[in-house]
N, C-alpha and C positions, 0 to 999 in steps of 0.2 A: 962518250958523246951522248948516247941515249939517256944515261942517268942524268946528265945535265939538263936535257930538255924536260924530262919528267919533273925534276925539282923546280924548274922555272915555271912550268904550268901550275904546280901546286901553289907556288908563291903568288902567282898572279891571281889565281882563284881566291885564295885566302885574302889577298889584299882587296879584291873587288867586293867580296861579301862582307868583310869585317873591317871596312875602312874606318868605322867609328870606334873600334876596340883599341885597347892600349897597344901601341905599335911594338913596344918592347916585348910584351907577352906573345904577340902574334909571331914575331920574328924568331923568338926562342923556340916556340913550339913547332913552327913551320920547318925550322932547320932539322927538327927531329922527325919530320914526316907527318905531322898532324895538320888537319884542315877542318873546315866548318867549325871554327872556334867561336864560343859564346861565353861571355863572362857574366856570372850571376851577381846578385846583390849581397850575398852572404859569404863571399870568399870562394865560391865554387866556380871552376872553369871547366866547360864542356868542350870536348874536341873529338874528332873522329880520326881513326887510322885503320886503313885496310877495311873500311866500311863498318867498323866497330866503334862503339862509344867508350871514351875514357873520360875520367873525371879527376881534375887536379884541385887541390885545396891550397889556397894562398893563406899562409900563416905568418903574420908579421913577427911572431915570437921566434920563428926559426931564423929569420934574417931577411933583409931586403932582397927582393927579387928571388925569393925562395919559393918553389912550388913543389908540393908533395903529391905524388900520384897515389890516389886512394882507390881508384877503380881502374883496372887495366882494360885495354881494349879486348872485348870478347868475353869478359867475365859475366856480364849480365845482358839480357835481351833488350832491356829498356831501363832508362833512368829518368825520373821526373824530379823537378826542383820544387819543394814546398818551402814555406816561409822559414820554418825552423829546422828543417831536416830534408834529407834526400830519401826517395823511395826507389829501390832497384828491384827489377822483376826478372826472375829467371825460372823457367820451367813451371810457371804458375804460382811461384812463391814470391813473397815480398821480403825485402831486406831494407833496413833503415840505417842511415848514417847521420849522426849528430855531431856537430863540431869536427867534421872530418874523420870521425871514427865510426866503425861499424858498431851498431847498438848491441850491447851484450845480450839483451833480451829480444833480439830481433825475431826469434821463433815464437814469441808469445802472441797469440791471437785469441780474443775473447768474442765468441758468437753471442750476441744479445737476443737475436730473433732471426726469423727467416730473412728479414730485410736488413737489419742492423748488425754491424759487428764493429769491434774496436781493437786497436793495437797498442801495446805498451811500448813506449819509446823512452827509455831512461826514466821510468817512473811516471811519465806523462802518457795521456791517452789520445789517440787519433781515432776519429769517427768515420765510418763508411756506411753508405746506403746502397744496397744491391751491388756491392763490390766496387763502388765508386767513392773516392775520397771526397767528403763534403765539408771537411773542416781544415782550414789552414792552420788553425791554432791548436796547440796541445792543451788538454784539460787535466785538471787535478783528479777528476772522477767523472764517470759516465754511468747513468742509470736509466734503464729502460722503464718507461711508465706504462705504455701500452703499445699496440702494434704500429702506431703512427708517431708517437712522441718519445723523445729521449731527453732526459734532464742532464745538463752538464754543469760542472763547477770549475771555477777558476778564481784564484785569489779570494776564496770564501764568498764568492758571489755566484749566483745561479742564472742559468739561461736555459733555453728550450729549443730543440730542433723538432720540426715536424716534417717527416719524410726526409727530403734532401735539402731543406732550407732552414735557416735559423729564423725563428719567429720571436724569440726573446733573447736579446743580448745578455750575456752573463754580468748583469749589473744589479740584480735583485737579491735581497737578503734571503728570501724564501718564496715559494709559491706552492699551491696545492690545487689539484683537480677537484672541482665540484661534480663534474661528470665529463663526458668525452669532449664537450665543447666549451665549458666554462672553467677558467683558471683564475684563482685569486692570487694576486702577486703582492709582495711586501717589499717596501724599500724605505729605509730610514724610519721604521716603525709606522709607516703609513701603508694603506692598502688600496688596491684597485682591482679591476676586472679585465681580464684578457678574454676576448671572444671573437671567433671567426677570423683568426690570424691578425687580430688588431686589438690594441689596448683601448677598449671602449670606455672604461671608467678609469681616470687617472689615479695613481696611488697617492691620494690626498685624504683618505678617511682613517679615523682612528680604529675602526673595526668594521668588518663586513660579515654578515651572517645570512646564509641562504634560508629563504622562507619555504614552507611547503608550497607546492605548485598551485598557482591560481589559474583555474581553467586551462590547464596543460601548459602554462607559460611559467618561466622561472624569473623570480624577483628576489631582491636582496634588501635586507634591513641594514642600513649604514649608520654609523655614529661619527659625529664630527663636533668637537667643542661641546661635548656632553649633550648634544641634541641628536634626535633620531629622525630618519626619513626612509623612504622606499625608493630604490632605483631599479631600472631595468637595463640589462645589457643591450637591449634593442632600442629603447626610447629615452634613456637617460633618467632624470629625476621624475618620479611619479607622484610621490607624497613629499612635500617640502621637508627639508631637514630642520625642523623647528619644534619637534615634540619631545617631551620629557621621557617618554617611553612608548614602545609599541610591542603589544603582546599578541601571540597567536591564540585564537579561541576557535579552533577548528570544530566543525559540526558535521556529524554523519547524517547526511540528508538522504535517507534510504540507502541506495547503493552508491551514492555520490558523496564524496567528502568535500564539504565547502569550507574553505579556509578564510574565515572572517578574522579581522584584526581589531583589537582594542587600542585606541590611541589616547595618550594622556598629555595634557597641556595645562599648566597652571592649576594642578590638582583637580582637573575636570576630565571626564572620559567621553569618548565618542566611539563610533564603529565604522570600520572600512569593510565593504563587502568583498566577495571573491573576484570582482572585476576591478578591485582597487579604487572603488568610488567611495568617497566619504558620504555615507548615507545618514549618519548621525554625527553632527559636529560635537567637538569636545566641550560640552556645556553641562554635563551631569556629574554629580558627586561619584556615583557608581553606575555601572552598566553591566548587564550579563545576558546570556542567552537562556531562554526558557523553552526547552524542547518539548515537543508533543509527538510521541513516536509510536509506531506500530510495526517496527522492524523495517525490512527493506521494501515491503509492499506499499507503504504509505508513511509520510513523514511531514511534519511542519514544525515551525518554531517561531517564537516571538522574542522581542527584545524588552527586557525589564530594566527600567530606569529608576534611579533613586536621587532625590534632590531635597536637601534640608530634612532628611529622615522621612520623606514621603515618597511613595512609589507610583510609577506610571507604566504604561504599556505601549509599545510600538509594534508595527508589523515587521516582517522580515526585511522589508524594503525601507524601513525608517518612517513610515507614515504613522502619525499620532492616533492612538485609539483612546487611551486614558491619560489625561495630564498627570503629572507627578504631584498629586494632592491626596492620595489614599494612604491609609495606615498600613495596608497590606493587601495582597490578593494571592490566590493559589489556583493552579490549574486543576480542573475537575473534568477533563475531556470525556465525552460521552459517545458511546457507540449508537449509531442510528442506521438501521438496516445494513449492518456490516461495515459502516463507514465511521471512522473515528473523527468526531467533531470537537474542536476545542471550546471549552467554556471556562469562565473564571468567576470564582467567588471573590467579591471585592469588599473591603472593610473600610469604614470611615466613621470616626467618632463612636466606636464600639457598636456600630450597626453594620448589617451585611446586606448585600444585594447580589444579583447575578448578571453577568455579561455573557451573551450567547455568541455563537461562532460567526454571526453577522455583525458583531460588535454593537449589538443593541443591549441596552440595560433593561432586560425584560422583567427583572424583579427589582423594585426600587430599594434603595439602601435604608431599610426600615425594620429589618428582622433582627431578633436577638441571636439566632443561630441559623446556620444554613449547612446542610450536609448532603453530599451526594450518596444516594443509595441505589442498589441494584436488586431487582426481584423479577420473578417470572420463570417460566420453563425454558428449556433449551431453544425453542423456536420463538419465544416471545420475551426473552430476557433483555432488559434494557435499564439504563440508568435514568434516575429522576432526582429532583431536588426536594428534600424535605426541609420545611422551614418551621421556625418557632417564633411566636410573637405574643408577648404577654401571657406566656405559659400555655398558649394554644398552638395546635399543630395544623399544618397543611402540606400539600404536595403539588409540585408544579413540573411542567415540561421544561426541558432545557433549551428550547429553540423559539417557541411561540409565546407571545404575550397572551394573557387571559385564558390560558389552557391549564386547568389544574383544579385543585381542591382548596378552597379558601382556608386560611389559618383561623378556624373558629372551633376546632374540636379538641377534646381533652386527650385523645389518643388515636393513633392509627395502627391498624393491623393489616399485614400484607399476606396474600395467598395467591396461588395460581390454579385456575380451574379451566380445563380444556385449553383453548387458545387465549383466554382472557386473564389479565392480571387484575386481581380483585383487591380493593381496599375497603376494609370495614372501618367506618368512622364512629367514634363514640363521644357522647356528650351528655353529662348529667345522668349517666346510667342507661341511656338509650343508644340504639344502634341504627346506622344507616349504611348504605352500600354504594360504592362507585365501581365501575368497570373501566379499565385502562387498556386501550389497544393502541400500541405505538404512542403517538403524541395526542391521541384523542381520549378525553375523559367524559364518561357518561354517568350521570347520576341515575341510579336504578330506582332507588326508593323515594317515594314522595312523602317525606316526613321521616320521623324517627320512631323506632319500634323497640319493644321490650326484648325481642330475640329475633335472630335471623339464622336459619339453617339452610344448607344447600343440598340439592339433589343433583348429582353430576350427569347421570344418564337416565332420562333426558335432563337437560340443564334447566333448573328453575330454583327459585328461592322461596321458602315458606317464611312468612313474617308473622309475628305475634304482637298484638297490641290490646291491652286490657282484656286478655284471655280470648280474643277473637283472632282468627287466622285469615291470611290472604296469601296471594302468590304474585311473584314477579318472574317473568321469563323474557327471552330475547327472540326477536324475529330471526329465523334461521337464515334469511336472505339478506340481512343487513344488521346494522347496529341500532335497532329500534327496540325500545323496552315496552312490554305489555304487562298488564296487571289485572288481578282480581282483588277487589277491595277486601280489607281485613275486617269483614263483618260476620264471619261464619265460625261455627263451633268446630266443624271438621271440613277438610278439603283434601281431595284425592285426584291425582293426575289420571286422566283416561287416555287421551290421545292428542298429540300435537299441542295445540293451545286450548284443549278442552279439559275442564276440571269439574268433577262432581263436588258440589258444595252442599252442606247440611247445616241447618240452623233450627234449633228448637224442634228436633226430630223430623223436620221436613227437608226434603232434598230437591235439588235441581241441577242444572248444568250451565256453566259459564264458559264463554270463549274469551280468553284474556285480551283478545284484540278488540273487544267491544265492551261498552259500559253496561249493556243490558244482558239479562240472562238469555240463554238459548232455550232452555227448558225452565219454566217458572219453579221457584223453590216452594212447591206445594204438594209434593208427593212423598209417600212413605219411603220409596226407594227409586233409584234411577240406575239402570245397568245397560252398558253397551253390549249389544247382542252380537252383531256381526256387520261386516262390510257387504253391502248388497249391490254395489255398483262402483264405478270409478269415482272416488272421492265422496261416496255416499255411505253413511253409517246409520244403523238402526239402534235406537235406544228404547228399551222397554221400561215403562213406568208403572209403578204400583201405588194404588191409593185405596185405602179401606178394603184391602184384599181383592180389588179389581185391577185388571191390567189394561194398559193402552200402549201406544207406540208413537215415537217421533222419528222422523227421518231428518238427518242433519247433512246438508250439502256443504261439506267442510271447505272446499275450494271456492265455492260461491258465497261463502258467509251467509248461508240461508238455512232455516230450519222450518219444519212444518209438522203439526200434530196430524198424523195419518190415521190413527185409531184412538177413539176416546177411551178413557180408563173406566170401562164398564163391563169388562168380560172376565170370565173365570180364568181363562188362559189365552195365550196368544203365541202363534208360531210364525216368525218372519220367514217369508220366502222371497223369491227374486223380485217380483214386481208387486208384492202385497203381503197379506197376512191371513192365515187361517185362524179364525177366532172361535172360541167355544163359550157358549152361554147355556146354562142348565142342561149340560150334556149334549147339546146340539152344536153343529159346526156351520160356520158361514165363511164368507171370503170378502176381505177388504182389498180393493185395488189402490195402489199408491196414488194414482191420479184421479181415478173415476169414483173412488169412495166405495161404498157398500155395493157389491155386485150380487152376492148371495147372502140372504139373511141366515142367521144361525138356526135353521130348522132341519138341517141334514144330519143323518146319523154319522156319515163320514164323507169327507172330500179327499180323494186320493187318486193315485194312478198306479196301475200294475206295472211290473217290471217288463212285461212283453210288449209294452208300447200302447196298450189299450187304455183310453181315457175313460174314467168312471166317475160318476157322482151318484149317490144313492139316496132316495127318499121313498120310504115305504116299499123298499125292495125294487124300485123302478131303475132300470139299467139301460144305459146307452154306451155303445162301444165306438172306438175310433174307426172301425171298418165302415160305418155308415156315413162318414164325412165325405161329401162330394169332392170330385176333382176340381179344384179351383185355385186361384192365387192365394186364397186364405189358407188352403191346405198346405201349399208350399211354405208359406210363412210359419204356419203352425209346426210343421215337421222340423224346419230349421231351428225354430226356437226351442223345441223339445231336445234336439241334439245338443244345442249350445248349453242348455241347462244341465243336461246329463253330464256334460264335460266339466262343468264348474262345481256341481254338487259334491261335497266331500264328507257330509255328516253320516257316519256309519250307523248312527242310531235310527236314522230314518230309512226304512227299508224300501220305501217306494218313492217314486219321483212325482212331484206335483206338477202336472202339465196343464191342467185346466186354466190356470191363471194367465197363460199366454193368449188365451182366446177371448176376444171381445164378446160381450153379452149378446150382441146382435147375431153374431156368428153361431153362438151356442143355440140360439132359437131357430136358426136355419137348419141346424142339424136335427133338432127334435124340439118342438115347442116345450118350454118349461112350464110346470104348473104355476099357478099364481102363488107368489111368495109374500 
């Protein structure tokens, strides 16, 4: 009785749950104690008995209404139905049933990565991601591409899984990764681009080639019907597919690589910049990049064009500098204060000119030859342009118009003296001199000379013309030339801009900053004796064995004859001169003139500080000087003079010259002189 009610309940439950299933199958299984019956699409029948799952396989080959028990209740913990097979789980293991049979290789599992694994089922492959079945289809092969992508193959077609989803159905002949995000796919010998889980560029191109990155973005050169263009996975067509060819002409711009492109159309060339902008249309016969480089610290480049065998020049942005009408040009980039500046020698009708870095034609196209030269020392070395015209030479700056040496000389010689670059110019056996400092040219010589020699320390040039000598020097505070005319037999540097000159055995003194002599050329000899004050120099002159003196105030450009040339000897002291005539001594003050006529036997001062002057043994000492302001001034002057006097041959100090004549008379009236 109890068994009858249990069976009745099972039948009612089965009938209520599976009313839509085949009645015959349900009744057959229910009679055997099965319930929760479910009929699959591939001949599998699932049922439970005693809480355990059993699987039957309906095989028409065995006979009508024949059911084969392939999984007994309790054999497996869980059974799932896949399209082509069953997966049974037990104790953490998986088992596969294909066509009602346990897979012979059910224990084969291939771990692809930490996330992906695959199972072999009768020679086919099942794909899982993090332990979860993600493919209902069995594949001929499975290949891990990277941590996120798996390539699958079925019926000689390829597809792609990304993590746990299929992103490319297995309908493509091939595909390859350009990087982690870009995939070039091929189908029926046509190519497209897959990007960001989407087919951005359909497979309709004959070829696709990845270009070097343009400003950190990826672009592709595509070919279709023998025409080329540029496409972007982000924005589609960038350059229309209408060009005969597109070539990479990458440029190393300092530390940055700029990927320019040359485009060809109807046998004409143009340029596409690294922003994929057509900066030069395809209208030239040839086009190329003209680099101007100094390594990674500085770089520039130009675009050289050719049309009808003539050349032109464009900026890096395509702006026209020179039309394509020149026979040739070449880069002669110049260093200016450590900066590399581009310049170009241009040629037209066998004549040459110069284009500077500001795109100015600073030398007209009229020269037979133009060469870039470099000369100077390490701190003044620089490039210049040497020109030749009608067999005459000149030299020009590379940046500024009208700065240079005209092409009128037979020869140029280059040298470096001090901070100056020197150019000796020669014409018809005569010489001249230019100084070049940076971009400044200074003509030193006024006219041409038979010879020019240099003295480096101090810097001056001695010139010779018709056997006569002169001098050129430079103002130390600027770029100003001074001179002494070439009118003298001999010339000797004394100090600064002062030169002793001699002509016909008569000598004088010239300051090259002035046109007139400082000391007339009328003396047998002129000799600089000593510096007697700040910027004040004493020159002793001799004429007919008599001596005189001049004081030259060098800084004030002023000179004065302080002692006439009529004495047997002269000794310069601080503020004047001790003069000797016929064995007697006198004193000339610089400003006051003759203070003591030459009637004294000696004018001197003792080492103990007593001031003495002697005439017929008459003696006055410093002890008789009254206490007064004059005395204080006198004592101070004496101390100052003692401090400055360094001539060891003079054993005594001359102190009387500090004292005005009036004060001397107050000390002790002097005899009439």
